[in-house]
matplotlib code that plots the C-alpha trace (Angstrom):
import matplotlib.pyplot as plt

x = [22.1, 23.6, 21.8, 22.4, 19.4, 17.3, 15.8, 13.5, 10.9, 10.8, 10.1, 6.6, 4.9, 3.7, 0.0, 1.1, 2.1, -0.9, 0.1, -2.6, -2.8, -6.0, -9.7, -9.6, -9.5, -6.3, -6.4, -5.9, -2.3, -1.8, 0.4, 0.4, -0.1, -3.7, -4.4, -5.5, -2.5, 0.2, 3.3, 6.4, 9.7, 13.3, 16.9, 19.1, 22.9, 24.8, 28.6, 31.4, 31.5, 30.9, 28.1, 24.5, 22.1, 19.4, 17.0, 13.0, 10.5, 6.8, 4.7, 1.2, -0.4, 0.0, -0.3, 2.0, 3.0, 4.2, 1.4, -1.2, 0.0, -1.4, -1.8, 0.7, 2.2, 5.4, 5.2, 8.6, 9.2, 12.8, 14.6, 18.2, 17.8, 17.9, 14.9, 15.3, 12.4, 10.5, 10.3, 8.2, 5.9, 5.1, 4.9, 2.6, 1.0, 1.7, 4.0, 5.2, 7.8, 8.1, 8.8, 12.6, 13.9, 17.7, 20.9, 21.9, 25.1, 23.1, 19.9, 21.5, 22.7, 19.1, 17.6, 19.7, 19.1, 15.1, 15.4, 17.3, 15.0, 12.0, 13.2, 14.0, 10.3, 7.9, 6.0, 9.1, 10.7, 10.1, 10.1, 12.5, 12.0, 11.4, 11.0, 12.2, 11.3, 14.1, 14.4, 16.7, 18.1, 21.9, 22.9, 26.6, 27.1, 26.4, 27.1, 30.2, 28.2, 31.0, 31.6, 27.8, 27.1, 23.7, 24.0, 21.9, 21.2, 19.8, 17.4, 16.3, 16.0, 13.8, 11.3, 10.9, 10.5, 7.7, 4.5, 1.3, 0.5, 2.6, 5.8, 9.1, 9.9, 12.7, 16.5, 15.5, 15.9, 16.5, 16.2, 19.0, 21.5, 19.3, 18.6, 16.0, 16.0, 19.5, 18.2, 17.9, 15.4, 14.3, 11.3, 7.6, 4.2, 0.5, -2.9, -6.3, -9.9, -12.4, -16.0, -18.6, -20.5, -17.2, -16.6, -14.7, -11.6, -8.2, -4.8, -1.5, 1.8, 5.3, 8.1, 12.0, 13.0, 16.4, 15.6, 15.8, 14.3, 12.7, 11.1, 7.2, 5.5, 1.6, 2.1, 4.9, 8.1, 10.2, 13.2, 13.8, 13.1, 15.6, 18.3, 18.6, 17.4, 18.4, 20.2, 20.6, 24.1, 22.8, 20.1, 21.2, 24.5, 26.4, 24.2, 26.1, 24.8, 27.4, 27.9, 26.8, 23.7, 23.2, 19.5, 19.7, 19.9, 18.9, 15.6, 12.6, 11.0, 7.2, 5.0, 1.5, -1.2, -4.7, -7.6, -9.9, -10.2, -8.0, -6.1, -2.6, -4.1, -5.8, -2.9, -0.6, -3.0, -2.6, 0.8, 1.2, -1.2, 1.3, 3.5, 1.0, 1.7, 5.6, 5.3, 3.7, 6.7, 8.7, 10.9, 11.6, 12.7, 16.1, 17.9, 20.2, 17.1, 15.7, 12.0, 9.8, 6.0, 5.1, 1.2, -0.6, -4.0, -4.6, -8.1, -8.6, -10.7, -8.3, -5.4, -3.8, -2.4, 0.3, -0.7, -4.1, -5.5, -9.4, -11.0, -12.2, -14.5, -12.8, -15.1, -12.8, -13.5, -14.4, -12.7, -15.3, -14.9, -10.8, -10.8, -11.4, -8.4, -6.5, -7.0, -6.5, -3.0, -1.8, -2.7, -1.1, 2.0, 2.6, 2.0, 4.4, 7.2, 6.3, 6.6, 10.0, 11.7, 10.2, 10.8, 14.3, 17.1, 20.7, 23.1, 26.9, 28.5, 31.0, 31.7, 30.1, 26.9, 23.3, 21.1, 17.7, 15.1, 15.0, 11.3, 11.2, 12.3, 10.2, 7.1, 7.6, 7.6, 4.5, 2.9, 3.4, 2.1, -1.0, -0.1, -1.0, -4.1, -6.1]
y = [-25.4, -27.1, -29.6, -26.9, -25.1, -28.0, -28.9, -26.0, -28.5, -29.9, -26.5, -25.6, -21.9, -20.1, -21.1, -24.9, -24.3, -22.3, -18.6, -17.2, -13.4, -11.5, -12.5, -12.9, -16.4, -17.0, -17.9, -21.3, -21.4, -18.5, -16.7, -14.0, -16.5, -16.8, -13.7, -15.2, -14.7, -13.7, -16.0, -16.2, -17.2, -17.9, -18.4, -19.1, -18.4, -20.7, -20.8, -21.9, -20.9, -17.4, -16.9, -17.0, -14.8, -14.6, -13.3, -13.3, -12.2, -11.2, -11.2, -9.4, -11.4, -13.8, -11.6, -9.0, -6.5, -3.7, -3.6, -4.2, -2.3, -2.7, 0.4, 0.5, 2.9, 2.7, 3.8, 4.4, 3.7, 4.2, 5.0, 3.7, 1.6, 1.2, 0.7, 1.0, 2.5, 4.2, 8.0, 6.6, 4.4, 7.5, 9.7, 7.6, 4.9, 2.1, -0.9, -2.1, -4.8, -7.7, -6.5, -8.2, -8.6, -9.1, -8.2, -4.7, -4.3, -6.8, -4.5, -2.9, -6.2, -7.7, -4.1, -4.7, -8.6, -7.6, -5.0, -7.2, -10.2, -8.0, -6.0, -9.3, -10.2, -10.4, -6.9, -5.2, -4.4, -0.5, -0.1, 3.0, 3.2, 0.7, 0.9, -2.1, -1.9, -3.8, -3.7, -5.1, -5.9, -6.2, -9.8, -8.8, -10.9, -14.3, -13.2, -11.8, -9.0, -7.2, -9.8, -8.8, -12.5, -12.4, -13.0, -12.6, -16.5, -16.3, -13.5, -15.5, -18.6, -16.9, -15.1, -18.3, -20.7, -18.0, -20.1, -20.0, -22.0, -22.6, -20.3, -21.5, -19.5, -19.1, -19.3, -19.1, -16.5, -13.0, -14.3, -16.7, -14.6, -12.3, -12.2, -10.8, -10.1, -11.5, -14.9, -16.2, -14.6, -14.8, -14.9, -15.1, -14.9, -14.8, -13.8, -12.9, -13.3, -10.9, -12.4, -12.0, -9.2, -7.0, -7.7, -11.1, -9.3, -11.3, -9.5, -11.2, -10.3, -11.6, -10.2, -10.2, -9.8, -8.7, -6.1, -6.0, -5.0, -6.8, -9.8, -10.2, -13.0, -12.9, -10.6, -12.7, -11.1, -13.6, -11.7, -10.7, -14.2, -15.7, -12.9, -11.5, -8.0, -4.7, -2.2, -5.5, -4.8, -0.9, -2.2, -5.6, -6.4, -8.6, -8.5, -9.6, -7.5, -8.3, -10.0, -12.1, -11.8, -8.4, -7.7, -4.0, -2.3, -4.0, -3.9, -5.3, -5.3, -6.1, -6.5, -6.3, -7.5, -7.3, -8.1, -5.1, -2.4, 0.1, 3.4, 4.1, 6.5, 4.1, 1.7, 4.1, 4.1, 0.3, 0.3, 2.5, 0.0, -3.0, -0.9, -1.7, -5.3, -4.7, -3.0, -5.9, -7.9, -5.7, -3.2, 0.3, 0.6, 1.8, 4.6, 2.0, 0.4, 0.4, -0.5, -0.2, -1.5, -2.0, -2.6, -3.4, -4.3, -7.3, -6.1, -6.0, -3.0, -0.7, -2.0, 0.3, 0.5, 2.6, 4.9, 5.5, 8.9, 8.9, 9.2, 5.8, 4.9, 2.9, 1.5, 1.8, 0.7, 3.8, 5.1, 3.9, 0.1, 0.5, -0.5, -4.1, -4.2, -2.2, -5.0, -7.6, -6.2, -5.7, -9.6, -11.0, -8.7, -9.9, -13.6, -13.1, -11.9, -15.0, -17.4, -16.0, -16.9, -20.2, -21.6, -20.1, -22.8, -21.9, -20.9, -20.8, -18.3, -15.4, -14.3, -16.6, -18.6, -17.1, -19.3, -20.4, -19.3, -22.0, -23.4, -25.6, -22.5, -20.3, -22.4, -22.7, -18.9, -18.8, -21.2, -19.6, -16.4, -18.0, -16.8, -20.1, -20.7, -24.4]
z = [-10.5, -7.4, -5.5, -2.5, -4.0, -5.6, -2.3, -2.3, -3.4, 0.1, 1.7, 2.3, 1.3, 4.0, 3.5, 3.6, 7.5, 8.4, 7.6, 5.5, 5.7, 5.1, 4.7, 0.9, -1.2, -3.1, -6.7, -8.1, -7.9, -5.3, -7.9, -10.3, -12.9, -11.6, -13.8, -17.1, -19.5, -17.2, -17.6, -15.5, -16.5, -14.9, -15.8, -12.6, -13.3, -11.1, -12.2, -10.1, -6.4, -6.8, -9.4, -7.9, -10.0, -12.7, -14.4, -13.8, -16.5, -16.1, -19.4, -18.7, -21.8, -24.4, -27.3, -28.9, -26.1, -28.3, -30.0, -27.6, -24.5, -21.2, -18.5, -15.9, -13.1, -10.7, -7.2, -5.6, -1.7, -1.5, -4.6, -4.2, -6.9, -10.8, -12.6, -16.4, -18.1, -15.1, -16.8, -19.9, -17.8, -15.8, -18.5, -20.8, -18.1, -20.1, -20.6, -24.2, -22.9, -20.4, -17.1, -15.8, -12.6, -11.9, -10.3, -9.8, -12.5, -14.8, -15.9, -18.7, -20.2, -19.6, -20.9, -24.2, -24.6, -24.1, -26.8, -29.4, -28.7, -29.3, -32.4, -33.8, -33.7, -36.6, -37.1, -35.2, -38.5, -38.5, -34.6, -33.9, -30.2, -27.4, -23.5, -21.8, -17.7, -15.8, -12.0, -9.7, -6.3, -4.8, -4.5, -4.3, -1.3, -2.7, -6.4, -8.2, -9.1, -10.9, -13.4, -14.7, -15.3, -16.9, -20.5, -23.6, -23.5, -20.0, -20.9, -24.0, -22.0, -19.4, -22.0, -23.8, -20.6, -19.5, -18.6, -16.6, -13.5, -10.4, -10.2, -8.9, -5.9, -3.5, -4.8, -8.4, -11.2, -10.1, -6.5, -6.8, -4.8, -2.5, 1.0, 3.5, 6.9, 7.4, 6.0, 2.4, 0.2, -3.5, -5.4, -3.9, -5.3, -4.3, -5.1, -4.0, -5.6, -4.6, -3.9, -6.5, -4.3, -4.9, -8.6, -8.6, -9.5, -9.0, -7.8, -8.1, -6.6, -7.7, -5.3, -5.2, -1.9, -0.5, 2.1, 6.0, 9.2, 12.0, 10.7, 11.8, 10.3, 11.1, 13.6, 15.4, 16.6, 14.6, 14.0, 17.5, 18.7, 16.3, 17.5, 14.2, 13.4, 12.0, 15.0, 17.1, 18.3, 19.0, 21.4, 22.6, 24.6, 22.4, 19.6, 16.2, 13.2, 10.8, 7.0, 6.3, 8.2, 8.3, 8.2, 7.2, 3.9, 0.8, -1.7, -3.2, -6.5, -6.5, -9.4, -9.2, -11.6, -11.8, -14.2, -13.2, -15.8, -14.4, -16.0, -14.8, -12.3, -10.0, -10.9, -9.1, -6.2, -6.1, -6.3, -3.6, -1.1, -1.6, 0.7, 3.7, 3.0, 3.0, 6.2, 8.0, 7.6, 9.7, 7.4, 7.7, 4.1, 4.7, 3.2, 1.3, 0.2, -3.5, -3.2, -6.3, -7.1, -10.7, -11.4, -14.6, -15.6, -17.9, -18.8, -22.6, -22.3, -21.2, -23.6, -26.0, -29.5, -30.7, -33.4, -32.0, -32.7, -32.5, -29.1, -27.7, -25.1, -22.1, -19.1, -15.9, -12.3, -10.3, -7.4, -5.0, -6.0, -5.4, -1.7, -2.0, -4.5, -1.9, 0.7, -1.9, -2.9, 0.9, 1.6, -1.4, -1.3, 2.5, 1.7, -1.4, 1.0, 3.4, 0.5, -0.7, 2.6, 3.3, 0.0, -0.4, 1.0, 2.3, -0.5, -0.2, -2.7, -3.5, 0.1, 2.1, 3.1, 3.9, 5.9, 5.1, 7.5, 10.1, 9.5, 12.8, 15.1, 13.1, 13.5, 17.1, 17.3, 15.5, 17.5, 20.4, 19.4, 18.0, 14.5, 12.8, 11.2, 11.8]

ax = plt.figure().add_subplot(projection="3d")
ax.plot(x, y, z, "-o")
ax.set_aspect("equal")
plt.show()
């Protein structure tokens, strides 16, 4: 990766500067990897002056996912996107492969690479069907997307580098070439842990931000005060809504993990609540937006094994216990989006430059509106 993006470690996460949405505590790393066994891997593809993309993978547990599947659900906010594997997840309510995120024209190559990688593993010799789940956002301003630059070795590198613990955010992996609200977007993550009295369950979220609107942070009108927001030229004389800073159409992929024992029905309900956290950041989910939420449970008690035919007892959380999880996913989604913006750096690529969110100006706006917690 160029030194242009290597300075991300110098930029704070939202919580580091006092932006802490909600009421619940975070997990140890404030990341989706606070769920036991969940791993995240990135491969950043940064080549020449025009390739700025990558792949990010999320592995729900450390075992053989094909033979030990997790309940899952997918919620569509606006379906202008390419999400491979969606119909089988909706039909069967389960994941049998890792989740991968990448660029729009790379989804098929990533799906093929994951399929080849998994079929070659021990125990997969007789497998005749596989459902890779691959989502995307369009990074075609910074990235020469028509070259479809994500290759088999990049997918393998992401899978084999997947780890627990802190997750790299900003312009990394599938977030390398994305932009959000007219600024540089990328990968962001956050988590929430419910108090013991509410079950002590953990909810983790990872997002790939590449969407637009009128940026709000903790209720402060950051986009308006920075002079960059959707439809600006229509409502403000002399407004400059034009590439590369057009803060309109785009997409977001949201991945939600929980250790609460949920089936696919309540996971679908949990996925739909992530949209409330997305809305708090100021997006209307435009016509050109591909906005999807993929949710899964890591609880061993609800895992599924292929070939099972006998009835089995499954202990699931009841409906009346879902509200705290809804609150947690709203908070974690909102903060994950902020983290993707705060950690991302300015990137120059295929068609120009996308600037990072200006931190000093943003912090001044947040201070002025009383949005920073002390």
